[in-house]
C-alpha positions as CSV (number, residue, x, y, z in Angstrom):
1,M,0.0,0.0,0.0
2,R,2.9,2.3,0.7
3,T,4.1,1.9,-2.9
4,I,0.6,2.7,-4.2
5,R,0.5,5.8,-2.1
6,R,3.9,6.9,-3.3
7,L,2.9,6.4,-6.9
8,I,-0.3,8.4,-6.6
9,Y,1.2,11.1,-4.4
10,N,4.2,11.7,-6.6
11,D,2.1,12.1,-9.7
12,V,-0.5,14.3,-8.0
13,L,2.2,16.6,-6.5
14,L,4.0,17.0,-9.8
15,S,0.8,17.7,-11.7
16,V,-0.5,20.2,-9.1
17,G,2.8,21.9,-8.8
18,F,3.1,22.3,-12.6
19,I,-0.4,23.6,-13.0
20,A,0.0,26.0,-10.0
21,L,3.2,27.3,-11.5
22,A,1.6,27.8,-14.9
23,F,-1.3,29.7,-13.4
24,L,1.1,31.9,-11.3
25,L,3.2,32.8,-14.3
26,L,0.1,33.7,-16.3
27,F,-1.3,35.9,-13.5
28,S,2.1,37.4,-12.8
29,F,2.3,38.4,-16.5
30,F,-1.0,40.2,-16.2
31,D,0.2,41.9,-13.1
32,L,3.4,43.0,-14.8
33,V,1.4,44.4,-17.8
34,D,-0.7,46.3,-15.3
35,Q,2.4,47.7,-13.6
36,L,3.8,49.1,-16.8
37,G,1.2,51.9,-16.6
38,D,2.3,52.8,-13.1
39,L,5.9,52.5,-14.2
40,R,5.3,55.2,-16.8
41,D,3.2,57.4,-14.5
42,L,5.4,57.1,-11.4
43,A,8.8,57.2,-13.0
44,T,9.4,60.7,-11.8
45,H,8.8,59.5,-8.2
46,G,11.6,56.9,-8.4
47,Y,9.3,53.9,-9.3
48,S,11.5,51.6,-11.4
49,L,11.2,48.2,-13.1
50,G,12.8,46.6,-10.0
51,Y,10.0,47.9,-7.8
52,A,7.4,46.7,-10.3
53,L,8.9,43.2,-10.3
54,L,9.0,43.2,-6.5
55,Y,5.3,44.2,-6.4
56,V,4.5,41.4,-8.8
57,A,6.4,38.9,-6.7
58,L,4.5,40.1,-3.6
59,Q,1.2,39.4,-5.3
60,M,2.1,35.8,-6.0
61,P,1.2,34.4,-2.5
62,G,-2.3,35.8,-2.9
63,H,-2.7,34.3,-6.4
64,L,-1.4,31.0,-5.1
65,Y,-4.0,31.1,-2.3
66,D,-6.8,31.7,-4.7
67,L,-5.6,29.2,-7.3
68,L,-4.3,26.3,-5.2
69,P,-7.7,24.4,-4.8
70,I,-8.5,24.6,-8.5
71,A,-4.9,23.5,-9.3
72,V,-5.5,20.6,-6.9
73,L,-8.6,19.7,-8.9
74,I,-7.1,19.9,-12.3
75,G,-3.9,18.1,-11.3
76,T,-5.8,15.3,-9.5
77,I,-8.3,14.8,-12.4
78,F,-5.4,14.6,-14.9
79,V,-3.6,11.9,-12.8
80,M,-6.8,9.9,-12.1
81,A,-7.9,10.0,-15.7
82,R,-4.5,9.1,-17.0
83,L,-4.3,6.1,-14.7
84,A,-7.7,5.0,-15.9
85,E,-6.9,5.5,-19.5
86,S,-3.7,3.4,-19.3
87,S,-5.5,0.7,-17.2
88,Q,-3.1,1.3,-14.4
89,Y,-5.9,2.1,-12.0
90,T,-7.6,-1.2,-12.9
91,I,-4.3,-3.0,-11.9
92,L,-4.3,-0.9,-8.6
93,R,-7.8,-2.0,-7.9
94,T,-6.9,-5.7,-8.4
95,S,-3.9,-5.1,-6.1
96,G,-6.2,-4.2,-3.2
97,L,-7.0,-0.4,-3.8
98,G,-10.7,-0.5,-3.0
99,P,-13.0,2.5,-3.3
100,L,-12.9,3.5,0.4
101,R,-9.1,3.0,0.6
102,A,-8.7,5.1,-2.5
103,L,-10.9,7.8,-1.0
104,R,-8.9,7.8,2.2
105,T,-5.6,7.9,0.3
106,L,-6.6,11.1,-1.6
107,L,-8.2,12.7,1.5
108,L,-4.9,12.2,3.4
109,L,-3.1,14.0,0.6
110,G,-5.8,16.6,0.5
111,L,-5.2,17.4,4.2
112,G,-1.7,18.3,3.3
113,F,-3.0,20.8,0.7
114,V,-5.5,22.1,3.3
115,L,-2.7,22.9,5.7
116,L,-0.6,24.5,2.9
117,T,-3.6,26.6,1.8
118,F,-4.3,27.8,5.3
119,A,-0.7,28.7,5.9
120,I,-0.4,30.7,2.7
121,G,-3.7,32.4,3.2
122,D,-3.3,33.2,6.9
123,Y,0.4,34.0,7.2
124,V,2.2,34.5,3.9
125,T,-0.5,36.4,2.0
126,P,-1.3,39.0,4.6
127,A,2.4,39.7,5.2
128,A,3.1,40.0,1.5
129,N,0.0,42.1,0.9
130,R,1.1,44.6,3.7
131,A,4.5,44.8,2.2
132,A,3.1,45.4,-1.3
133,T,0.7,48.1,0.0
134,A,3.4,49.9,2.0
135,M,5.8,49.8,-1.0
136,Q,3.1,51.2,-3.4
137,A,2.2,53.9,-0.8
138,R,5.8,55.2,-0.9
139,F,5.2,56.2,-4.5
140,V,1.4,56.6,-4.9
141,G,0.7,58.2,-1.6
142,D,-1.3,57.4,1.6
143,I,-3.5,54.4,1.9
144,T,-7.1,55.4,1.8
145,V,-10.7,54.3,0.8
146,G,-12.1,56.7,-1.7
147,R,-12.9,60.3,-0.7
148,T,-14.7,59.5,2.5
149,G,-12.0,57.5,4.2
150,A,-12.7,54.7,6.8
151,W,-15.5,55.0,9.4
152,M,-15.4,53.2,12.7
153,K,-17.2,53.3,16.1
154,D,-16.0,53.0,19.7
155,R,-18.2,52.9,22.8
156,Q,-16.8,53.9,26.2
157,G,-19.3,53.9,29.0
158,E,-21.8,56.7,28.5
159,R,-19.9,58.0,25.5
160,S,-19.9,56.8,22.0
161,Y,-17.5,57.9,19.2
162,S,-17.8,57.9,15.5
163,V,-14.3,58.0,14.0
164,N,-13.2,58.8,10.5
165,V,-9.6,58.2,9.2
166,G,-8.9,59.8,5.9
167,A,-5.7,58.0,5.1
168,V,-2.8,55.9,6.6
169,S,0.8,56.7,5.8
170,P,3.3,54.0,4.9
171,D,4.9,54.3,8.3
172,G,1.5,53.5,10.0
173,S,0.6,57.1,11.1
174,L,-2.9,58.5,10.7
175,N,-3.9,61.5,8.6
176,Q,-7.0,63.6,8.5
177,V,-8.6,62.2,11.6
178,R,-12.1,63.3,12.7
179,I,-13.8,62.1,15.9
180,F,-17.4,62.8,16.9
181,E,-18.4,62.3,20.5
182,F,-22.0,61.5,21.5
183,D,-23.9,61.0,24.7
184,T,-25.3,57.4,24.5
185,R,-28.3,58.3,26.7
186,T,-29.5,61.5,24.8
187,S,-27.7,60.9,21.4
188,R,-26.5,64.5,21.6
189,L,-23.3,65.6,19.9
190,L,-20.9,66.6,22.7
191,A,-17.7,67.4,20.8
192,T,-15.9,67.1,17.5
193,V,-12.2,66.6,17.1
194,K,-10.2,67.3,14.0
195,A,-6.5,66.3,13.8
196,A,-4.1,66.6,10.9
197,H,-2.0,63.7,12.1
198,G,-2.0,60.9,14.6
199,A,-0.1,57.9,15.8
200,F,-0.9,54.7,17.6
201,V,0.4,54.6,21.2
202,E,-0.3,52.4,24.1
203,H,-4.0,52.5,25.1
204,G,-4.9,55.1,22.5
205,W,-4.1,57.6,19.8
206,A,-1.7,60.5,20.1
207,L,-3.1,63.2,17.8
208,R,-1.3,66.4,16.6
209,D,-2.5,69.7,15.2
210,V,-5.9,69.3,17.0
211,Q,-9.0,71.4,16.8
212,R,-11.6,70.5,19.4
213,R,-15.1,71.9,19.4
214,S,-17.2,71.2,22.6
215,F,-21.0,71.7,22.5
216,E,-22.5,72.7,25.9
217,H,-26.3,72.0,25.8
218,V,-28.0,74.6,27.9
219,D,-31.5,76.1,28.0
220,A,-31.1,78.0,24.8
221,P,-32.1,77.4,21.1
222,E,-28.5,76.7,20.1
223,P,-25.8,75.0,22.1
224,R,-22.8,76.9,23.4
225,V,-19.7,76.1,21.3
226,T,-16.2,76.2,22.7
227,V,-13.2,75.9,20.3
228,Q,-9.8,74.8,21.4
229,Q,-6.6,74.6,19.4
230,Q,-4.0,72.1,20.8
231,D,-0.7,71.0,19.5
232,S,-1.2,67.4,20.8
233,W,-4.1,65.5,22.4
234,F,-4.3,61.9,23.7
235,W,-7.5,60.0,22.9
236,P,-7.9,56.7,24.9
237,T,-9.4,54.0,22.7
238,A,-9.2,50.3,22.0
239,I,-9.1,50.8,18.2
240,S,-5.8,49.3,17.1
241,I,-3.8,49.6,13.8
242,D,-5.2,46.2,12.8
243,M,-8.8,47.5,13.1
244,V,-8.0,50.6,11.0
245,A,-6.3,48.4,8.4
246,A,-9.4,46.1,8.4
247,A,-11.6,49.2,7.6
248,L,-9.1,50.4,4.9
249,L,-8.1,47.1,3.2
250,S,-10.0,44.1,1.8
251,P,-11.0,41.6,4.6
252,D,-10.1,38.6,2.4
253,R,-6.4,39.5,2.9
254,M,-6.5,39.6,6.7
255,Q,-5.5,37.0,9.1
256,T,-8.3,34.9,10.6
257,V,-7.6,36.0,14.1
258,D,-7.4,39.8,13.2
259,L,-10.7,39.4,11.3
260,Y,-12.3,37.7,14.3
261,R,-11.2,40.6,16.6
262,Y,-12.5,43.2,14.2
263,I,-15.9,41.4,14.1
264,Q,-16.0,41.4,17.9
265,H,-15.2,45.2,17.8
266,L,-18.1,45.8,15.3
267,Q,-20.5,43.8,17.3
268,D,-19.6,45.5,20.6
269,N,-20.2,48.9,19.0
270,G,-23.6,47.9,17.5
271,Q,-22.3,47.9,13.9
272,S,-23.2,45.4,11.1
273,A,-20.6,42.7,10.8
274,Q,-22.4,40.5,8.3
275,R,-19.9,41.0,5.5
276,Y,-16.9,40.4,7.7
277,E,-18.6,37.3,9.3
278,I,-19.1,35.8,5.9
279,E,-15.5,36.5,5.0
280,F,-14.4,35.0,8.3
281,W,-16.2,31.7,7.7
282,R,-15.1,31.7,4.1
283,K,-11.5,31.8,5.3
284,V,-12.3,29.0,7.7
285,F,-13.9,26.8,5.1
286,Y,-11.9,27.8,2.0
287,P,-8.8,25.5,2.7
288,L,-11.2,22.6,3.2
289,S,-12.2,23.1,-0.5
290,C,-9.0,21.1,-1.3
291,L,-10.7,18.1,0.1
292,V,-13.8,18.8,-2.0
293,M,-11.6,19.0,-5.1
294,M,-10.1,15.6,-4.2
295,V,-13.5,14.0,-3.9
296,L,-14.6,15.6,-7.2
297,A,-11.5,14.2,-9.0
298,L,-11.7,10.6,-7.7
299,P,-14.7,9.5,-9.8
300,F,-12.6,10.1,-13.0
301,A,-10.5,7.1,-12.0
302,Y,-13.6,4.9,-12.6
303,L,-14.4,6.1,-16.1
304,H,-13.6,4.2,-19.3
305,F,-11.6,6.3,-21.8
306,R,-10.9,3.8,-24.5
307,S,-14.1,4.8,-26.4
308,G,-14.0,8.5,-25.5
309,N,-11.7,11.4,-25.3
310,I,-9.8,12.0,-22.0
311,A,-9.5,15.7,-22.7
312,G,-13.2,16.1,-22.8
313,F,-13.7,14.5,-19.4
314,V,-10.9,16.5,-17.9
315,F,-12.4,19.7,-19.4
316,L,-15.8,18.7,-17.9
317,G,-14.2,18.3,-14.5
318,V,-12.5,21.7,-14.8
319,L,-15.9,23.3,-15.6
320,V,-17.3,21.7,-12.5
321,G,-14.5,23.1,-10.4
322,I,-14.9,26.6,-11.8
323,S,-18.6,26.4,-11.2
324,F,-17.9,25.6,-7.5
325,F,-15.8,28.7,-7.1
326,L,-18.4,30.9,-8.9
327,L,-21.1,29.5,-6.7
328,N,-18.9,30.1,-3.6
329,N,-18.6,33.8,-4.5
330,V,-22.3,34.1,-5.4
331,F,-23.4,32.6,-2.1
332,G,-21.2,35.1,-0.3
333,F,-22.8,38.1,-2.0
334,I,-26.3,36.7,-1.7
335,G,-25.7,35.9,2.0
336,N,-24.6,39.4,2.6
337,L,-27.6,40.9,0.8
338,R,-30.2,38.6,2.3
339,N,-28.7,38.4,5.8
340,W,-28.2,34.6,5.7
341,V,-26.5,32.9,8.6
342,P,-22.8,33.6,7.8
343,W,-21.4,30.1,8.3
344,I,-24.2,28.6,6.1
345,A,-23.5,31.1,3.3
346,A,-19.8,30.2,3.4
347,A,-20.2,26.4,3.8
348,A,-23.2,25.7,1.6
349,P,-21.3,25.4,-1.8
350,G,-18.7,23.0,-0.3
351,I,-21.4,20.8,1.3
352,L,-23.5,20.7,-1.9
353,Y,-20.5,19.7,-4.1
354,S,-19.2,17.2,-1.6
355,I,-22.6,15.5,-1.6
356,L,-22.7,15.6,-5.5
357,A,-19.1,14.2,-5.7
358,L,-19.8,11.4,-3.2
359,A,-23.0,10.5,-4.9
360,T,-21.3,10.3,-8.3
361,F,-18.4,8.3,-6.8
362,G,-20.9,5.8,-5.2
363,W,-22.8,5.4,-8.4
364,L,-19.7,4.7,-10.5
365,V,-18.4,2.2,-7.9
366,L,-21.8,0.4,-7.9
367,R,-22.0,0.5,-11.7
368,Q,-18.4,-0.8,-12.1
């Protein structure tokens, strides 16, 4: 049995590695073509071909994370179909490779791909994405989200705060900070703070060039306004740099732990976390899609290719895999719009395709 596993594992690893490399080179070529425009526009700021190639290299982990499950599917389908076409799989079956044992063999290899996908998506990709964003910000400017910046909330006892950060500099400092302080009991605006710059310090933010407006509500038609100009001002808050980054950057490039903490922060402050909850569960279930791909590929070992074309069956399997990823994205968008339970919206495509693959596998085994 060890020899059979070595035969299958070597072929699958070589096929998956070759397909993943081919996809990476293709997507890197597209990234490089896209960078040529920035190379022309930012040449006066010192942006050179070396920086463009470094940026393309830093995008590779994210592409590998997105492409690894479908590379697993295509590579495993190719190996299983080739073994069936050459009748080697028939010989393996007569040597004791039963259906359940074959399924366990592929799932064991799939667990290795699950761990690899999780490590790339949770550790390598976030670090590479932060480095790429920081490098681009050196030439393009501060990191921001459109014209309105990023909005967050913080609740502290009887005070609630709405915070707007216009941009984040490459060194992690804050720019164009606005803070609105409210009374949670009366919902009255108590003060506004505008700061040109800020930095993350222990237990809060250190703001510079601050203008603070305090609104004193008295028995008068209009509140009394007090304006103060300060060179520096400390604002105690639990909003960390990771939370600001979560509001500024795409959640699918965050670490699972950081995404979970940001969800807890949104829920504690009464904000909708539906989008981030779905993304959290997608990050949890996405590596497991490698197991789904293995189950989808195994039935191809029980097909007869002597009277048919192997390329047609492989192409059909690829279409099934692509449809899985399309459905995965569609369920995420629909779940966000329709307020579905987040883990169901994230796990439903994998469950449906696993049932379909196991049913197909069982029917082929019984027919054979």
